[in-house]
C-alpha positions as CSV (number, residue, x, y, z in Angstrom):
1,M,-6.0,0.0,3.4
2,G,-5.0,1.8,0.3
3,A,-8.3,1.3,-1.4
4,W,-10.2,2.6,1.7
5,L,-8.0,5.6,2.1
6,A,-8.3,6.6,-1.6
7,G,-12.0,5.9,-1.8
8,C,-11.4,3.4,-4.5
9,D,-14.5,1.2,-4.4
10,S,-13.4,-1.0,-7.3
11,L,-10.3,-2.1,-5.4
12,L,-12.1,-2.2,-2.0
13,N,-14.7,-4.5,-3.5
14,V,-12.0,-7.1,-4.1
15,F,-12.1,-7.7,-0.3
16,Q,-15.8,-7.8,0.1
17,P,-17.2,-11.1,1.4
18,F,-19.0,-13.1,-1.4
19,T,-20.5,-16.4,-2.2
20,D,-19.5,-18.1,-5.5
21,E,-21.8,-19.9,-7.9
22,A,-21.0,-23.2,-6.2
23,G,-22.2,-21.8,-2.8
24,H,-18.8,-21.4,-1.3
25,F,-18.6,-18.4,1.1
26,Y,-15.4,-16.3,1.2
27,P,-15.5,-14.0,4.2
28,N,-12.3,-12.1,3.2
29,G,-13.3,-11.6,-0.5
30,R,-11.1,-12.4,-3.5
31,D,-7.3,-12.9,-3.6
32,P,-6.1,-9.5,-4.7
33,Y,-3.2,-10.8,-6.7
34,L,-5.4,-13.3,-8.6
35,D,-7.9,-10.5,-9.1
36,F,-5.3,-8.3,-10.7
37,A,-4.0,-11.2,-12.8
38,S,-7.5,-11.7,-14.2
39,K,-7.4,-8.1,-15.4
40,M,-3.9,-8.5,-16.8
41,Y,-4.6,-11.7,-18.7
42,G,-8.3,-11.2,-19.5
43,I,-9.2,-14.4,-17.7
44,P,-12.4,-14.6,-15.5
45,Y,-11.5,-14.6,-11.8
46,A,-13.5,-17.8,-11.1
47,K,-11.5,-19.7,-13.8
48,L,-8.1,-18.4,-12.6
49,W,-8.9,-19.2,-9.0
50,A,-10.0,-22.7,-9.8
51,D,-6.8,-23.2,-11.8
52,Y,-4.8,-21.8,-8.9
53,K,-6.4,-24.3,-6.4
54,G,-5.6,-27.2,-8.7
55,F,-9.2,-28.0,-9.7
56,N,-8.3,-28.0,-13.4
57,G,-5.1,-30.1,-13.3
58,E,-1.5,-29.6,-12.4
59,A,-0.5,-27.8,-15.6
60,A,-3.2,-25.2,-15.2
61,Q,-2.3,-24.8,-11.5
62,I,1.4,-24.1,-12.4
63,E,0.4,-21.5,-15.0
64,A,-2.1,-19.8,-12.6
65,K,0.6,-19.6,-9.9
66,K,3.0,-17.9,-12.4
67,K,0.3,-15.4,-13.3
68,R,-0.4,-14.6,-9.7
69,Q,3.3,-14.2,-9.0
70,T,3.7,-11.8,-11.8
71,A,0.7,-9.7,-10.7
72,K,1.9,-9.6,-7.0
73,P,4.7,-7.0,-7.4
74,G,2.4,-5.0,-9.7
75,V,-0.2,-4.7,-6.9
76,L,2.4,-4.0,-4.2
77,G,4.5,-1.6,-6.1
78,A,2.2,0.2,-8.6
79,I,-0.2,1.3,-5.9
80,Y,2.6,3.6,-4.5
81,R,3.4,5.2,-7.9
82,L,6.2,2.9,-8.9
83,G,6.9,3.3,-12.6
84,G,7.7,0.6,-15.2
85,G,11.4,1.0,-14.7
86,Q,14.7,1.4,-16.7
87,W,18.4,1.0,-16.2
88,M,19.8,3.5,-13.6
89,V,23.1,4.2,-11.9
90,N,23.0,4.2,-8.1
91,E,25.1,6.2,-5.7
92,A,27.8,3.6,-5.8
93,G,28.1,3.8,-9.5
94,D,26.4,0.4,-10.1
95,R,24.0,-0.1,-13.0
96,I,20.7,-1.3,-11.6
97,R,17.1,-2.0,-12.7
98,A,14.7,0.6,-11.4
99,G,10.9,0.8,-11.0
100,L,8.7,-2.2,-11.1
101,W,11.2,-3.9,-13.3
102,G,13.7,-3.8,-10.5
103,Y,11.2,-4.3,-7.7
104,S,9.9,-7.6,-9.3
105,W,13.5,-8.7,-9.9
106,N,14.4,-8.2,-6.2
107,M,11.3,-10.3,-5.3
108,G,12.5,-13.1,-7.5
109,V,9.9,-12.5,-10.1
110,E,11.1,-12.7,-13.7
111,M,9.5,-9.8,-15.6
112,E,10.6,-8.2,-18.9
113,Q,11.0,-4.4,-18.9
114,E,8.2,-4.1,-21.4
115,Q,5.9,-6.3,-19.3
116,A,6.7,-4.1,-16.2
117,H,5.5,-1.0,-18.1
118,F,2.4,-2.9,-19.2
119,V,1.6,-3.9,-15.6
120,V,1.9,-0.4,-14.3
121,R,-0.3,0.9,-17.1
122,M,-2.9,-1.7,-16.4
123,F,-3.0,-0.8,-12.7
124,R,-3.3,2.9,-13.3
125,E,-6.1,2.4,-15.7
126,A,-7.9,0.0,-13.4
127,Y,-7.8,2.3,-10.3
128,P,-8.0,6.0,-11.2
129,E,-9.2,7.0,-7.7
130,I,-5.6,6.2,-6.6
131,C,-3.6,6.9,-9.7
132,S,-5.3,9.4,-12.0
133,T,-3.2,12.6,-12.7
134,D,-5.4,13.8,-15.5
135,M,-6.5,17.3,-14.5
136,N,-8.9,17.7,-17.5
137,G,-10.5,14.2,-17.4
138,A,-14.0,13.3,-16.3
139,T,-12.6,11.2,-13.4
140,P,-11.4,13.2,-10.3
141,I,-7.7,13.1,-9.8
142,G,-6.3,10.3,-7.7
143,I,-5.0,10.4,-4.1
144,W,-1.4,10.7,-5.2
145,K,-2.0,14.1,-6.8
146,R,-4.5,15.1,-4.1
147,L,-1.8,14.6,-1.5
148,E,0.7,16.6,-3.5
149,F,-1.8,19.5,-3.8
150,A,-2.7,19.3,-0.1
151,T,1.0,19.4,1.0
152,Q,1.7,22.3,-1.3
153,D,-1.1,24.3,0.1
154,V,0.0,23.6,3.6
155,M,3.7,24.4,2.9
156,K,3.0,27.6,1.0
157,G,0.2,28.9,3.1
158,Q,0.0,30.6,6.5
159,D,-1.6,28.3,9.1
160,T,-3.2,26.3,6.2
161,K,-4.6,22.9,7.1
162,R,-5.9,20.3,4.6
163,R,-7.8,17.1,5.2
164,I,-7.8,14.0,3.0
165,G,-9.2,10.5,3.0
166,P,-12.6,9.2,4.1
167,N,-14.5,11.9,6.0
168,G,-11.3,13.9,6.1
169,C,-9.7,11.4,8.5
170,V,-6.1,12.6,7.7
171,L,-5.2,16.1,8.8
172,I,-2.1,17.8,7.2
173,D,-0.6,20.9,8.8
174,K,2.8,22.4,9.8
175,L,4.6,24.1,12.6
176,N,7.2,26.7,12.1
177,V,10.3,25.9,14.1
178,A,12.7,28.8,15.0
179,G,16.2,28.3,13.8
180,R,15.4,25.5,11.4
181,P,15.6,25.8,7.6
182,G,12.0,24.6,7.1
183,A,8.8,23.7,8.9
184,L,7.7,20.6,10.8
185,M,5.0,19.2,8.5
186,R,2.6,16.8,10.1
187,M,0.1,14.2,8.9
188,Q,-2.3,13.3,11.7
189,L,-3.7,9.7,11.3
190,P,-7.2,8.6,12.0
191,S,-6.0,7.1,15.3
192,G,-4.7,10.5,16.4
193,R,-1.0,9.6,16.0
194,R,1.1,11.9,13.8
195,L,3.8,11.4,11.1
196,H,6.4,14.2,11.2
197,Y,8.5,15.6,8.4
198,L,11.4,17.7,9.8
199,D,12.7,20.8,7.9
200,A,10.0,20.3,5.3
201,R,10.1,22.8,2.3
202,M,9.1,23.0,-1.3
203,E,12.0,22.8,-3.8
204,M,12.3,22.5,-7.6
205,T,13.6,18.9,-7.9
206,Q,14.4,16.5,-10.7
207,M,12.1,13.5,-10.5
208,P,13.0,9.9,-11.3
209,W,10.8,9.8,-14.4
210,E,10.7,11.6,-17.7
211,D,8.5,14.4,-18.9
212,R,5.8,13.0,-21.2
213,E,6.1,15.8,-23.7
214,T,9.8,16.5,-23.8
215,G,11.2,13.1,-22.9
216,E,13.7,14.9,-20.6
217,P,13.9,14.2,-16.8
218,A,10.9,15.8,-15.2
219,V,11.5,18.8,-12.9
220,K,8.8,19.9,-10.4
221,D,8.2,21.7,-7.2
222,A,8.4,18.9,-4.7
223,L,8.2,18.4,-1.0
224,C,11.6,17.8,0.6
225,Y,12.5,17.2,4.2
226,N,15.5,16.0,6.3
227,G,15.7,12.4,7.6
228,Q,17.7,9.2,7.7
229,N,18.5,7.8,4.2
230,Q,17.3,4.2,4.4
231,K,20.1,3.0,2.1
232,T,23.1,4.9,3.6
233,G,21.9,5.4,7.2
234,M,23.1,9.0,6.9
235,W,21.0,12.1,7.8
236,S,20.2,13.8,4.5
237,K,17.7,15.6,2.3
238,I,14.8,13.3,1.2
239,T,12.6,14.2,-1.7
240,T,9.1,12.7,-1.8
241,H,6.0,12.7,-3.9
242,G,2.3,11.8,-3.6
243,G,2.8,8.1,-4.1
244,K,5.4,7.9,-1.3
245,L,3.2,10.0,1.0
246,F,0.4,7.7,0.3
247,E,2.6,4.7,1.2
248,N,3.6,6.4,4.4
249,L,-0.1,6.9,5.3
250,V,-1.2,3.3,4.3
251,Q,1.6,1.6,6.3
252,A,1.2,3.9,9.3
253,I,-2.6,3.4,9.6
254,A,-2.2,-0.4,9.0
255,R,0.3,-0.4,11.9
256,D,-2.2,1.4,14.1
257,V,-4.8,-1.2,13.2
258,L,-2.5,-4.1,14.2
259,A,-1.6,-2.3,17.4
260,V,-5.3,-2.0,18.4
261,K,-5.8,-5.7,17.6
262,L,-2.8,-6.9,19.6
263,L,-4.3,-5.1,22.6
264,E,-7.7,-6.7,21.9
265,F,-6.1,-10.1,21.8
266,E,-4.8,-9.6,25.3
267,E,-8.3,-8.5,26.4
268,N,-9.6,-11.8,25.0
269,D,-7.2,-14.1,26.9
270,L,-4.9,-14.4,24.0
271,P,-1.5,-13.5,25.3
272,V,0.6,-11.9,22.5
273,V,4.2,-13.2,22.2
274,G,5.1,-11.6,18.9
275,H,3.9,-10.2,15.6
276,V,5.3,-10.4,12.1
277,H,4.2,-7.8,9.5
278,D,0.4,-8.1,9.6
279,E,0.3,-11.2,11.8
280,G,-0.3,-11.4,15.5
281,I,1.1,-14.4,17.4
282,C,-0.4,-15.6,20.6
283,L,0.5,-18.5,23.0
284,V,-2.3,-20.3,24.8
285,P,-2.5,-23.6,26.7
286,D,-3.2,-26.6,24.6
287,D,-6.6,-27.4,26.0
288,P,-10.2,-27.3,24.8
289,F,-11.1,-24.3,27.0
290,S,-8.5,-21.9,25.6
291,P,-9.5,-19.3,22.9
292,R,-8.4,-20.6,19.5
293,V,-7.4,-19.2,16.1
294,E,-11.1,-18.7,15.3
295,R,-11.4,-16.2,18.1
296,M,-8.3,-14.4,16.9
297,A,-9.8,-14.1,13.4
298,E,-13.0,-12.7,15.0
299,V,-11.0,-10.0,16.8
300,M,-9.0,-9.1,13.7
301,S,-12.3,-8.7,11.7
302,T,-14.1,-6.5,14.2
303,P,-14.5,-2.9,12.9
304,I,-12.5,0.0,14.5
305,D,-14.4,3.1,15.5
306,W,-11.9,5.5,14.0
307,A,-11.8,3.8,10.6
308,P,-15.5,3.4,9.6
309,G,-15.9,1.5,6.3
310,L,-12.5,-0.1,6.5
311,L,-12.9,-3.8,5.6
312,L,-11.0,-6.0,8.1
313,G,-10.6,-9.8,7.8
314,A,-8.2,-12.5,8.7
315,D,-7.3,-16.2,8.6
316,G,-4.6,-18.1,10.4
317,F,-3.3,-21.3,11.8
318,E,-2.5,-22.9,15.1
319,D,0.4,-25.1,15.8
320,A,3.0,-26.1,18.5
321,Y,5.4,-23.6,17.0
322,Y,5.3,-20.5,14.7
323,H,6.3,-20.9,11.0
324,K,5.8,-19.2,7.7
């Protein structure tokens, strides 16, 4: 979803169906964590994948799994502008690891601080359409900065609207609300649903990273809004940036895709009894005439009219009970 929204073909191609040299067909493309691990360690994907599957012995499989596990938080965190990380003091006064260093630690992945910075650097160099902030480079700036510029234009302009994403599928605008300290900024998703940012305004704000030139905490004109603090549960000011706005869009559009597919399951005699993250769960009679998991995968892989070009794929399992 992130690759599609940012127009990052090099990352989107990871999920393209392909046939390997041995003639094996992979309808959902490559494993994204193994693919990034191959970039991190300079190992051909085919070799790393064969190691991971155990084709080259147990020792090689164990090592490949470690490499994949190290790459995973890098892919999941760095795509949303997570930095390498450092020691920080939280609101309770506790000293904690921040950035990718802390994110990987919380996922149970042992990663040295220096390695976390290396992983972030590798990701940003690999996918400039998402990450580039170089205003003077040959490569156009990435979607993080494009989102920041778009929201600044909307917040500082009069009735200004900006579009971003494939074919301008995301519309950003605002509504002025009488009696409120800011505006209601909106991001309309490709499905037509909107994300709302209450009391949105631009304020000079200290960022959680250092200025490259001075080494001091960076200060910039940033988008702020009022909302519920996820850590404290209290209503408070929230400061955001392009990486976080990108995450909001990616997660929201992915939610809409799943919602469409859950309804399509029902239309295909696959009664939905639950869903977990990106998984749909259906309960059918245990007989040869009932739709099976293959039909679910077909439904999940069918393109959606409001997201042309978005690669969709799935696999799954069937059993007498649900399990991870």
